[in-house]
MDTraj code that builds the backbone (N, CA, C; nanometers):
import mdtraj as md
import numpy as np

residues = "UNK UNK UNK UNK UNK UNK UNK UNK UNK UNK UNK UNK UNK UNK UNK UNK UNK UNK UNK UNK UNK UNK UNK UNK UNK UNK UNK UNK UNK UNK UNK UNK UNK UNK UNK UNK UNK UNK UNK UNK UNK UNK UNK UNK UNK UNK UNK UNK UNK UNK UNK UNK UNK UNK UNK UNK UNK UNK UNK UNK UNK UNK UNK UNK UNK UNK UNK UNK UNK UNK UNK UNK UNK UNK UNK UNK UNK UNK UNK UNK UNK UNK UNK UNK UNK UNK UNK UNK UNK UNK UNK UNK UNK UNK UNK UNK UNK UNK UNK".split()
xyz = np.array([
    [-3.3576, 1.8197, -6.2854],
    [-3.5026, 1.8219, -6.2786],
    [-3.5561, 1.8790, -6.3974],
    [-3.4902, 1.9641, -6.4750],
    [-3.5275, 2.0244, -6.6029],
    [-3.5125, 1.9084, -6.7075],
    [-3.4152, 1.8257, -6.6947],
    [-3.4192, 1.7169, -6.7882],
    [-3.5393, 1.6217, -6.7733],
    [-3.5684, 1.5998, -6.6480],
    [-3.6927, 1.5072, -6.6253],
    [-3.8063, 1.5610, -6.6791],
    [-3.8323, 1.6987, -6.6699],
    [-3.9595, 1.7588, -6.7172],
    [-3.9483, 1.7520, -6.8680],
    [-3.8402, 1.7748, -6.9251],
    [-3.8311, 1.7776, -7.0726],
    [-3.8539, 1.6316, -7.1194],
    [-3.8055, 1.5307, -7.0552],
    [-3.8393, 1.3899, -7.0933],
    [-3.9817, 1.3587, -7.0798],
    [-4.0507, 1.4109, -6.9773],
    [-4.1955, 1.3782, -6.9609],
    [-4.2624, 1.4541, -7.0661],
    [-4.2273, 1.5722, -7.1020],
    [-4.3012, 1.6452, -7.2157],
    [-4.2959, 1.5705, -7.3380],
    [-4.1707, 1.5330, -7.3776],
    [-4.1435, 1.4453, -7.4934],
    [-4.2231, 1.3220, -7.4959],
    [-4.2325, 1.2451, -7.3650],
    [-4.3168, 1.1310, -7.3623],
    [-4.4538, 1.1493, -7.3863],
    [-4.5170, 1.2613, -7.3287],
    [-4.6517, 1.2999, -7.3565],
    [-4.6761, 1.3317, -7.4987],
    [-4.6006, 1.4101, -7.5707],
    [-4.6095, 1.4472, -7.7023],
    [-4.5960, 1.3206, -7.7921],
    [-4.5093, 1.2210, -7.7603],
    [-4.4916, 1.1086, -7.8326],
    [-4.6298, 1.0176, -7.8360],
    [-4.6861, 1.0127, -7.7006],
    [-4.8036, 0.9366, -7.6849],
    [-4.9219, 0.9994, -7.7651],
    [-4.9248, 1.1228, -7.7546],
    [-5.0412, 1.1950, -7.8194],
    [-5.0380, 1.1818, -7.9781],
    [-4.9201, 1.2061, -8.0238],
    [-4.9118, 1.2184, -8.1820],
    [-4.8638, 1.0897, -8.2466],
    [-4.8059, 0.9855, -8.1784],
    [-4.7508, 0.8756, -8.2552],
    [-4.8135, 0.7531, -8.2089],
    [-4.9080, 0.7449, -8.1280],
    [-4.9632, 0.6259, -8.0912],
    [-5.0656, 0.5616, -8.1836],
    [-5.0063, 0.4943, -8.2850],
    [-5.0894, 0.4427, -8.3925],
    [-5.0501, 0.2902, -8.4014],
    [-5.1242, 0.2119, -8.3166],
    [-5.1022, 0.0731, -8.3247],
    [-5.1582, -0.0031, -8.4428],
    [-5.2713, 0.0212, -8.4858],
    [-5.3341, -0.0416, -8.5998],
    [-5.2875, 0.0340, -8.7248],
    [-5.2347, -0.0576, -8.8174],
    [-5.1860, -0.0118, -8.9360],
    [-5.2605, -0.0744, -9.0670],
    [-5.3150, 0.0099, -9.1383],
    [-5.4023, -0.0389, -9.2514],
    [-5.2909, -0.0975, -9.3530],
    [-5.2873, -0.2201, -9.3842],
    [-5.1983, -0.2758, -9.4889],
    [-5.2673, -0.2830, -9.6208],
    [-5.3910, -0.3108, -9.6284],
    [-5.4784, -0.3002, -9.7481],
    [-5.6129, -0.2880, -9.7076],
    [-5.7011, -0.2416, -9.8108],
    [-5.8360, -0.2219, -9.7839],
    [-5.9060, -0.3420, -9.7180],
    [-5.9711, -0.3215, -9.6119],
    [-6.0363, -0.4376, -9.5447],
    [-5.9596, -0.5255, -9.4615],
    [-5.8357, -0.4991, -9.4472],
    [-5.7599, -0.5911, -9.3623],
    [-5.6609, -0.4896, -9.2580],
    [-5.6459, -0.5412, -9.1378],
    [-5.5624, -0.4591, -9.0492],
    [-5.4493, -0.5487, -9.0039],
    [-5.3403, -0.4901, -8.9734],
    [-5.2217, -0.5505, -8.9248],
    [-5.1805, -0.4897, -8.7904],
    [-5.1337, -0.5722, -8.7103],
    [-5.0945, -0.5194, -8.5770],
    [-4.9349, -0.5382, -8.5796],
    [-4.8768, -0.4211, -8.5165],
    [-4.7251, -0.4202, -8.4945],
    [-4.7047, -0.5001, -8.3788],
    [-4.6109, -0.5903, -8.4015],
    [-4.5642, -0.6914, -8.2871],
    [-4.4244, -0.6575, -8.2758],
    [-4.3615, -0.6807, -8.1579],
    [-4.2316, -0.6666, -8.1263],
    [-4.1673, -0.7565, -8.0336],
    [-4.0343, -0.7780, -8.0445],
    [-3.9619, -0.8604, -7.9565],
    [-3.8522, -0.7904, -7.8792],
    [-3.8929, -0.6655, -7.8426],
    [-3.8014, -0.5772, -7.7572],
    [-3.7591, -0.6395, -7.6283],
    [-3.8626, -0.6914, -7.5532],
    [-3.8422, -0.7531, -7.4286],
    [-3.7381, -0.8692, -7.4462],
    [-3.7633, -0.9518, -7.5395],
    [-3.6762, -1.0687, -7.5529],
    [-3.5218, -1.0294, -7.5861],
    [-3.5125, -0.9204, -7.6644],
    [-3.3805, -0.8720, -7.7097],
    [-3.3123, -0.8110, -7.5847],
    [-3.3941, -0.7392, -7.5218],
    [-3.3480, -0.6697, -7.3933],
    [-3.2891, -0.7641, -7.2981],
    [-3.3672, -0.8712, -7.2791],
    [-3.3349, -0.9688, -7.1859],
    [-3.2037, -1.0426, -7.2229],
    [-3.1896, -1.0721, -7.3506],
    [-3.0741, -1.1422, -7.3970],
    [-2.9492, -1.0629, -7.3567],
    [-2.9658, -0.9282, -7.3630],
    [-2.8401, -0.8479, -7.3311],
    [-2.8335, -0.8069, -7.1771],
    [-2.9407, -0.8605, -7.1015],
    [-2.9445, -0.8329, -6.9577],
    [-2.9509, -0.6857, -6.9357],
    [-3.0358, -0.6090, -7.0146],
    [-3.0662, -0.4799, -7.0075],
    [-3.1879, -0.4395, -6.9276],
    [-3.2010, -0.3477, -6.8547],
    [-3.3241, -0.2951, -6.7939],
    [-3.3882, -0.2113, -6.9101],
    [-3.5202, -0.1785, -6.8825],
    [-3.5852, -0.0854, -6.9685],
    [-3.5138, 0.0530, -6.9659],
    [-3.4708, 0.0951, -6.8505],
    [-3.3913, 0.2122, -6.8453],
    [-3.2649, 0.2139, -6.9235],
    [-3.1963, 0.0914, -6.9171],
    [-3.0682, 0.0803, -7.0077],
    [-3.0975, 0.1057, -7.1461],
    [-3.1972, 0.0361, -7.1921],
    [-3.2339, 0.0549, -7.3360],
    [-3.2783, 0.2010, -7.3670],
    [-3.3586, 0.2575, -7.2776],
    [-3.3980, 0.4012, -7.2876],
    [-3.2915, 0.4838, -7.2925],
    [-3.1823, 0.4775, -7.2145],
    [-3.0687, 0.5627, -7.2122],
    [-2.9961, 0.5506, -7.3661],
    [-2.9846, 0.4218, -7.4132],
    [-2.9128, 0.4135, -7.5421],
    [-2.9899, 0.4795, -7.6544],
    [-3.1218, 0.4666, -7.6533],
    [-3.1906, 0.5154, -7.7662],
    [-3.2486, 0.6603, -7.7363],
    [-3.2270, 0.7099, -7.6228],
    [-3.2570, 0.8472, -7.5885],
    [-3.4153, 0.8673, -7.5833],
    [-3.4927, 0.7779, -7.5109],
    [-3.6318, 0.7912, -7.4792],
    [-3.6436, 0.7758, -7.3298],
    [-3.7716, 0.7859, -7.2882],
    [-3.7834, 0.7538, -7.1543],
    [-3.8082, 0.6026, -7.1149],
    [-3.7978, 0.5639, -7.0018],
    [-3.8258, 0.4217, -6.9610],
    [-3.9741, 0.3905, -6.9853],
    [-4.0521, 0.4789, -6.9738],
    [-4.1925, 0.4601, -6.9967],
    [-4.2219, 0.4332, -7.1391],
    [-4.1602, 0.4995, -7.2226],
    [-4.1698, 0.4757, -7.3772],
    [-4.1409, 0.3238, -7.4037],
    [-4.0229, 0.2791, -7.3557],
    [-3.9833, 0.1401, -7.3813],
    [-4.1055, 0.0468, -7.3206],
    [-4.1520, 0.0678, -7.2050],
    [-4.2508, -0.0157, -7.1485],
    [-4.3811, -0.0180, -7.2311],
    [-4.4158, 0.0948, -7.2814],
    [-4.5406, 0.1051, -7.3593],
    [-4.4991, 0.0294, -7.4985],
    [-4.3958, 0.0414, -7.5589],
    [-4.3542, -0.0393, -7.6730],
    [-4.3587, -0.1863, -7.6478],
    [-4.3022, -0.2262, -7.5416],
    [-4.3086, -0.3715, -7.5161],
    [-4.4430, -0.4225, -7.4846],
    [-4.5346, -0.3409, -7.4326],
    [-4.6721, -0.3890, -7.4061],
    [-4.7520, -0.3771, -7.5369],
    [-4.7011, -0.3111, -7.6430],
    [-4.7863, -0.3044, -7.7516],
    [-4.8800, -0.1887, -7.7538],
    [-4.8665, -0.1010, -7.6610],
    [-4.9432, 0.0223, -7.6332],
    [-4.8983, 0.1314, -7.7228],
    [-4.7782, 0.1303, -7.7788],
    [-4.7203, 0.2408, -7.8495],
    [-4.6351, 0.1875, -7.9641],
    [-4.6689, 0.2432, -8.0793],
    [-4.5985, 0.2057, -8.2076],
    [-4.4904, 0.3050, -8.2202],
    [-4.3547, 0.2635, -8.2124],
    [-4.2555, 0.3613, -8.2298],
    [-4.2484, 0.4159, -8.3690],
    [-4.1912, 0.5392, -8.3810],
    [-4.1621, 0.5939, -8.5264],
    [-4.0532, 0.5047, -8.5829],
    [-4.0313, 0.5126, -8.7143],
    [-3.9561, 0.4429, -8.7904],
    [-3.8036, 0.4586, -8.7368],
    [-3.7834, 0.5927, -8.7057],
    [-3.6499, 0.6317, -8.6631],
    [-3.6077, 0.5647, -8.5284],
    [-3.7167, 0.5653, -8.4432],
    [-3.6938, 0.4976, -8.3112],
    [-3.6919, 0.3345, -8.3287],
    [-3.7592, 0.2747, -8.4050],
    [-3.7489, 0.1347, -8.4366],
    [-3.6207, 0.1100, -8.4757],
    [-3.5595, 0.1785, -8.5785],
    [-3.4276, 0.1679, -8.6260],
    [-3.3221, 0.1721, -8.5141],
    [-3.3272, 0.2687, -8.4346],
    [-3.2366, 0.2907, -8.3139],
    [-3.2482, 0.1764, -8.2251],
    [-3.3591, 0.1238, -8.2079],
    [-3.3763, 0.0028, -8.1145],
    [-3.3083, -0.1157, -8.1697],
    [-3.3316, -0.1352, -8.2935],
    [-3.2699, -0.2477, -8.3673],
    [-3.1107, -0.2361, -8.3697],
    [-3.0770, -0.1100, -8.3901],
    [-2.9241, -0.0894, -8.3970],
    [-2.8709, -0.1143, -8.2590],
    [-2.9316, -0.0771, -8.1529],
    [-2.8853, -0.0958, -8.0204],
    [-2.8709, -0.2469, -7.9864],
    [-2.9502, -0.3200, -8.0442],
    [-2.9492, -0.4699, -8.0244],
    [-2.8651, -0.5299, -8.1254],
    [-2.8079, -0.4554, -8.2239],
    [-2.7208, -0.5117, -8.3325],
    [-2.7880, -0.6201, -8.4177],
    [-2.9179, -0.5996, -8.4425],
    [-2.9932, -0.6955, -8.5293],
    [-3.0666, -0.6186, -8.6320],
    [-3.1089, -0.6854, -8.7401],
    [-3.2032, -0.5985, -8.8385],
    [-3.3299, -0.5694, -8.7784],
    [-3.3929, -0.4649, -8.8120],
    [-3.5142, -0.4068, -8.7589],
    [-3.6315, -0.5204, -8.7713],
    [-3.6194, -0.6018, -8.8686],
    [-3.7269, -0.7084, -8.8952],
    [-3.7173, -0.8141, -8.7881],
    [-3.6109, -0.8244, -8.7084],
    [-3.5916, -0.9277, -8.6057],
    [-3.6536, -0.8670, -8.4793],
    [-3.6831, -0.7399, -8.4681],
    [-3.7466, -0.6816, -8.3442],
    [-3.8793, -0.6485, -8.3777],
    [-3.9183, -0.6002, -8.4890],
    [-4.0615, -0.5508, -8.5254],
    [-4.1186, -0.6149, -8.6365],
    [-4.2375, -0.6576, -8.6341],
    [-4.3080, -0.7178, -8.7472],
    [-4.4495, -0.6811, -8.7517],
    [-4.5157, -0.7181, -8.8644],
    [-4.6687, -0.6966, -8.8769],
    [-4.7303, -0.8333, -8.8749],
    [-4.8363, -0.8424, -8.7784],
    [-4.9180, -0.9633, -8.7866],
    [-5.0609, -0.9219, -8.8375],
    [-5.0942, -1.0059, -8.9416],
    [-5.2293, -0.9800, -9.0067],
    [-5.3329, -1.0364, -8.9030],
    [-5.4349, -0.9567, -8.9016],
    [-5.5468, -0.9898, -8.8087],
    [-5.6061, -1.1348, -8.8630],
    [-5.6298, -1.2142, -8.7622],
    [-5.6780, -1.3487, -8.7910],
    [-5.5625, -1.4583, -8.7980],
    [-5.4336, -1.4005, -8.7811],
    [-5.3193, -1.4962, -8.7799],
    [-5.3111, -1.5605, -8.6422],
])
top = md.Topology()
chain = top.add_chain()
for i, resn in enumerate(residues, 1):
    res = top.add_residue(resn, chain, resSeq=i)
    for name in ("N", "CA", "C"):
        top.add_atom(name, md.element.get_by_symbol(name[0]), res)
traj = md.Trajectory(xyz[None], top)
């Protein structure tokens, strides 16, 4: 029970402090963080919970990342890519507005 409460506190703090979807790449243009987490997870036949366990976050965090509602920290993005055994660029990329 205590572990669940701590996971929920971490999830809430991550959502509050790190939810930065729009990334300014240069003045006047915006880029959106895109990801292929769901595709890589499906390739390995992992559930969201399986991936969450490997990278030590909540299942809800993985769901938010997949939907594009949460931009992971660099450390978390690297952990996810490492779990999939692919370069981070194969999982996360920037899409310029208008593409």
